Each structure stands twice: as structure tokens, then as C-alpha cells.
N, C-alpha and C positions, 0 to 999 in steps of 0.2 A: 457275306451277306446275302448273295444272289441265291445260294442253295443252303438252307439252313434246316436240317432234319430235326424233328422233334418226336420223342418217343410216344406221345399222345395221339400222333397224327395216324390215320389208317394205313395200312398197308396197301401197295399197289405193285402187282406183279412180284411179290415176295419181297419188296423193299419198302422202307419207310419213305413215304411221300415227302418231297421237299416243300417248304414254305418260303415265299418270296416276300419281301417287303418293298413297299414303295412310299412316295408322298403324294397326296392327293391335293390338288389345287382347286378349291371351291371358295371363291373369294366372297367374303361377307363384310363389305367395306363401305363406310360412310364417305361419300365423294367429297364431303366438305373437310374430312380429316386427311384423306389421302388421294391425290390425284392418279388418274389412269396411268399417267407416264411413270409416276414414282412406283405404282404397284407392279407394272410389267417389269421395271428395272429390278426390283426386289425379287420377284418371282422367277425371272430368267437367271439371276445370280444364283439363287437357291437351287433350281433344276441343275445348273452346271455343278454346283457342290455335291448334290446327290449323285450324280453320274460318277464324279471323282471319288465319292465315298463308298460306291459299290452298291447303291440301291438299284432295284430290279426295273421298276416301271414307275412312269409318271402319267396319272390320269388328270383330266380337267374336264369340267362340265359346260353346257350350253344352257344359259340363261339370258334374259334381257330386261332392261328397264330399271330395276332396282338395286339397292346395295346387296341384297341376296342373290348373288351370282352374276349380276349385271356386268361385272368387268370381265366376263368370259362369254361373250356372244359367239365367238367362233373357237372352238376347240383346235379346229385344223390350223388356224393362222397361228394361234400361240404355240402348238406342238411343232410346227414347222420351224419357227424360231428356236425351240428347244433343240431340235434335231441338228441345228447348225452350231450348237454350243456343246453338244454332247457326242459320245462315241459308243456307248454300250447301252444305256438305259432304254427300256421299251417304253413306246409312246401310245398312250391309251385315251381314245376319246370316251370320256366317261360322264356323259354320253352325248352324241349327236342325236338330233330330232328329226326323224324322217318326216314327220307331219308338216313341218315348215319348210322343207326343201325338195326341190325335184330330184328325183332319184339319179338322172343322168349327172347333174351337177355335183351332187353328194358323192357318187362313185368316182367320178373323175377327180375330184379335189382330195379324196382319201387316197386314190392311187398316187396322185402327185406326191402326198406326204410319205408314203411308202416307198417311193422312189428316191426322194430327196433324203431319206433317213437310212438308206441301204437296207430296206426291209425290216424296220422295227416297229411299224405299225401293228397295232391291236385295236380293232374297231368295235367300239361300244355304242350300242343304241337304245334308246328310251322312248317312251310314249309321249312325254311332257304330261303336265298335270296342273299348270297354273291358269286359270281362266283369262286372266288378262293377255297372256301370250296368244292364245288361241283367238281372242278377239282381235289383237292386232294383226295377225297373220290371216285373218278372215277364214278361219278353219273351225267348223263346229266341234265343241269338245267331246260330243258324243260318238265323233267320228275317229276318236283318238287311237283305238286299238287296230280299226281297220286300215287307216293310213299307216300306222306304225308297221304292220305286217307286210302290207303291200310294198312300202318303200324298202324295207329289207330284202324282200324277194327280189324286186327289180335291180337293186344294188349287186347282189350275189350274181344274178345272171349277167349283168354287164361286166362284172369282174371275169366271169369263168367262160362266157361263150363268145365266139368270134364276132357274131352279129345277132343282135336281140330284136325281136318284134315282140313288143309288150301290149297286152290289152287288159288293164286293170280298172278298177272302179273310178280311180282318181287320176291315173295316168295312161296315156295311150301313146305310143311311139314306135317308130322302126319301120322297116329294119335299120337299125343303127349299131356300128361298132363303138367301142370306147378305146380312147387313148388318153393317157398311157394305161396300160395294164398294170397290176400290182406286181412288185418285185416277188413276193411270196405266193407260191403257187400251192394249190389252186386259188388261194385268197388268204388274206390275212385271218388271224383268229377273230371269231365274232363273239362278242360279248351281249348279253341282254341284262339291262338295269331292271331290278324287280324290287318292290318295297313290301306291299301287303296283299295284293290280289293274287290268290291261289292260281288263277288261270294264267297269269303270266309265268309263274314257275313252271307249270305243267307245259305250257307252250314251249318255252325255252328247251326243256327236256326233250319234247317231241321232236323238235327240229335239230337236235344235237348240238346246240350252242352252249358256250360257257355262261357263267352267271355272276352278276355283280350285285351285291346287296349292302344294304346299311342297316345292321342288325339292331341297333338301339332305338331305330324308329318304330319298332313294334315290341310287343311282349315275347319273351324268347320262346315260350311254348308255341307260339304262332310262328316264329321263325323256324323252330324245328320241324313243325308239320309240314310247312311249304318246302322246306329242304328235302324231306322225304318224298314229298310229292314230285319234286323235280328230279330226284335220282330214280323214282320208280317210272316215271314218264320217260325218261332218257334210256332206261333199260328196255322197257316194252316197245319202244320205237325201234329197237335193234342196233343202238349205237355202242353196245358193249356193256358188260357188267359194272364197269366203273364209270360213274358219271363224269361229266366235265368239270373243269376247274371252277372254284368258286372263289370270288374276291370279296372280302369283308372290309368295310371302311370303319375306322374308329377315330375320334379325337385322341390325339396323344397327350400323356402327362409326361412329367420329368423322369419318370420310370415305369416301366410295364407292370411292376408289381402295385404301383398306386392305381393304374387303369383296372386292374384285375379287382382290387379293392373297391373300386366304384362300381364295377359291374357287379359284384357280390351284393353290394347294398342295395343297388336300384332294381336288380332282377332276381337274386337269390341263387343259392348254389344248386338247387335241384334244377331250374329252368337252364343253367349253364350247362349243366352235365348233360342234359337232354339234347342240347344243340350241338355239342361238340365244338363249342367256341373255346373251351378251355385250351385246346392245343393251338388255337389260332392267336390267342392273347398272351398265354404264359409261355413264351418261348424262351428256352435257356441258352440260345446263342446271343451274344453281345450285339448291342445295336449301335451304329456309329452315334457319336456325339455331334452336336452342333445343328441338328434338324429337329424342330419340336412341332412340325405341322402335321396334319392329319396323316395317320398311318393307313395304308391301303394295302393289305396283305392277301396272297393267294399261294 
């Protein structure tokens, strides 16, 4: 399951690129029906099973207040618990929100997770988009992109430089060292969450970061255009002819054939062909039984 080549996937270095499968914890839970204690017990048991069955990665989100994501206010805390119950699965913050956290705290806590998991962290970052979250953290929504980009820049410097003096619009500090440093050098893989805004795809490519997307939230012709913009900006910035990795998140069904049928109905075969999603959904490798949560593949 960790390395699952598919003939529809593009070549990289003369070889078929591997596709990995994971499970994505995005809680959408009515607290009246399931307590936090029960959710975490179930989620941690499922994470341990995913590791046992050979799944490659486990992402989880950061949201607050509501049943929509509210049981996951701290991906780092949850994934640290997962780290202690697993040996192989990659741990993905999918994603943390720099707009709401000081970069020193965020960089340090992510580095702790990388240390406690023996170097299994993959750090995903997102802008955030829910107005009530920005209101609660007293951060203007119209500053979301600037706070996001500044936060990632500060975290990356703290991970990679012995001592950092930072002078941003929202954060000024230093000279300051960071302890601990990440296990992975020069730093863990960085992922950027993007949905519809073309500028987010272009910026991720320019920075040389990997990309995490939710294709079914947009028309697939829009997804295809944004992915082309990402790959083109990645290459223009000199990061190499092959763009970074792309994670795609889908709701799973009892078979991938049914999922493919659902996508054919909702989006149409022409749009799917344009995006290259066929290779990501119709995979001919067997999938382990027993897990029917969201499939998150790259």
C-alpha cells in the first residue's frame, strides 16, 4: 500500500510515479451524538489500524467551535498521540493555521512532533477561511494571506537557521534560537493547502512547496487549470521540471469503482480526463479492508 504504481500516473525520472494512500481525520461530529472522549478513542484506534495495514500517511485539520472540524483544534496534539501508537505512518498536519499561532510556538511544537515520531512529520499549512475563527482570534480576515505567508517564512527560518532575527509585519523577534530542531534536515516536507484561489497554487509552486487539495470542492476544469498554474510556477522558479507532490482528498465509498462512478456523474468524463484525477482515483492496487474514512492520496 505504501508504494502503489499505476499506469495512468506520469513518469518521473523514467519510472512510473508511486501513489500513496492515507486516511484523513476531518471530524464532522455532533457533540450531542458523540463525545470528544469517544471520538478520540475511535480515531486513535483507527490510526493504529491504518499503520498496521500499511497506510502511508494520516492528516488532520485545525478548526474550532463547531461540529465542522471542532474536535480537531490542535493537529499537533492529536498527531503526537498517533505517533506513540504507530511506527511507520507519516504524520501530516493537514493543516495548521499560522494566522492564529505565533511562529516560534508553531515551529517549536512541530519540531517536538518530528522528534517524538522519529522524523515522520510532514507539515501542512493553510490560510484559514472561517470568519468566526478570525473574529475569535482577533485577526482581520483580509490579512489571512499575509499572516499565512509570513508565518510559514518564520517557521522555516527557525527550523533551518541557528539563530533568527525576524522583522515581519505581524511578528518581530530575535535574535532567537529554536529548540528542539526537527529531526528531518533541512526541515520536514512542507505542504500548502489550496482550494480555489489561483494565487495560492501559484505561490506554492514559486516557493517549491508540495500541494494539498480537495478536488470535489471545485469544478474539475478549475482544478486542472490551478494544477497547471502550480506546475508552471514551480518550474519557472527553478525547482525542477517535475512539480512537487500533490495530495488529493476524497470521501471514500465501499469500493473505488463506486467512487469513480460518483465522480463521473458529478463532474463528467471530459473534466476528469483533463485533471489527471483518473490515475488518482482508479488505482488497480488492492486497498486494505476495514477503513472507510476519507482517502487522502498522493
